[in-house]
N, C-alpha and C positions, 0 to 999 in steps of 0.2 A: 451903538450908532447904527442907524438904519439908512442905507443908501437909497437915494431916490425920493426922500421925504422933503417936501418943501412946505414948511409951516408959514402960513400967512394969515391975514385977517379973516379969510373965508373958511379956514380950517375948522372942521367939526371935531369935538372931543368926545371920547369915551373914557371915563375914569374907571378906576377900581379902588374901592375904599376899604380900609381895614385898619386894625390897630393891634400889632404892628403891620407894616406893609412891605417890609424889605424882602419878604419871601415871594412876592407877586411875580409870576412868570408870564401871565397872559399878555402884557404889553409887548414883551419881546417876541411872543409867538404871533400876535396879530398884526403888528405894525409892518412887518415885511409883506404880509398878504395885502394890506391896504395899499402899500407903495407899489407892489407889482401890478395892481389893478388900476393904478392912477387915481385912487380914491383920495379925496381931500379930507382925510380924517386920520387922527392919531389917538392912540390909547396911552394914558399916563396913570401911574400909581399915585394915589392921594392918601396921605397918612391922616386919618380921622380918629382922634382919640375918642374912646367910648363916651366919656363924659360930655363931649362936645357934639355928638352926632346930630341932635335936633337943631342946634344952631347952624352947623355946617350944612345940613339938609336944606335949610332956608336959603343959604348962599348958592347951593347947587341949583335950586329952582330958578334963581335970578340970573343964571348964566345961559343966555339963549343959544350959544353954540355948543352946549353940552347936550348930546343926543341920548345919552344913557350912561350907566355905570354898573360894573360888577360889584358884588358885595362879598367880602370874606369876613372871617371872624374878627371881632365878636358881634358884628352887626346884623347877622342874618335873621335873627328872631325879632330884634328891636325894630328893624327897618320896616317890618310888615305893617306896623301901626302908623308909619309915616307915609306910606303909599296912598295915592288917591283911589286906586283900584287894584285888584289882584287877579291873576290867572287862577283858574280852578285848582291846579296842582299846588300852587303856593298856599291857597286856603287850606287844602287838605293836609299839607305837610306842616304848615305853621311857620314858614320861613321863606325868605326870598334870597336869590343869589344874583339877580340882574334886575335893574330898573330901566325901563325905556320911557323916554319923553314922548307922549302921544302928540298928535297934530294939534290938539287943543291946549297943549302945554302941561297937561297933567302927567303924573308919574304912575306908571303901571308896573307892579312887581311880578316877577316870574321866578320859577324854581326849576333849574335844569340839572342840579347835582345828580339826582337819581338816574335821569336819562343818560347823562354822561357816563355814569358808573356802568350801566348796562351796555352801552355802546362800546366802552372800553373792554368789557369781557368779551363781547361779540367780535371785536376787532382782533382779539387773540385766539379766536376760534372756540371760545367757550360758550356752548349753547345752554340757555337757562330754561327753555321751555320744557315742562314736565319734570323738572328737577326740584329738589328741596333747596331752600336758601337759609343759611345761618348768617345773620348779620350781627357783628360784635362792634359795639361802639357806644358813644355817649347817646343820651336819649334823643337828641336832635338828629343824629345820624340815622337812627333806626327808622324814624318816620319817613325820611326822605328816600331811603333806599328800598324800604319795604313797599312803598307805593309803586315804585318802578319795577321791582321784581315781580309784583303781582301782575302788572301790565305786560310784562314779558312772559307771563303765563307759568311762573314757578308754581309747583304744586303746593308746597307748604312753606310758611315763613316762620322762622324762629328768631327772636331778638334777644340779645343778651347785653345789658348795660355794663359798661366798663368805665371806670374812672382811674386812669393811669396817672 
């Protein structure tokens, strides 16, 4: 429950789509921020089965009060082909984790996972500039984080694929 939230016909929506979606924590994190600022916007988790992504994407486009949505697994790579345009980082990484509705109604895909990873390290006082990076994960993880560790000026990047 978010205190101070008044949902009405003018309320804008930011969804987060995934399959499953029970693990989504971002609505609980951002809704209090929206409420504290008096913003007429709420974030909601949307369970979008992988087999229905293209159909549901059409429905998301038809919702004029939907201003954007986060994307979690398994849709990050598939959604790239459904976006009308892509941020250069999303193109380089080959995945999107946020889609914003542009003024013309089109959907533009962005990729912030790597940037968030680097900021998380920095917030804990871990400097990456001039250091080596070993990134262990699935293939999609390696691309996302290696782009951002390079931008953070890591000296060398080593990727190891892991299928747990």
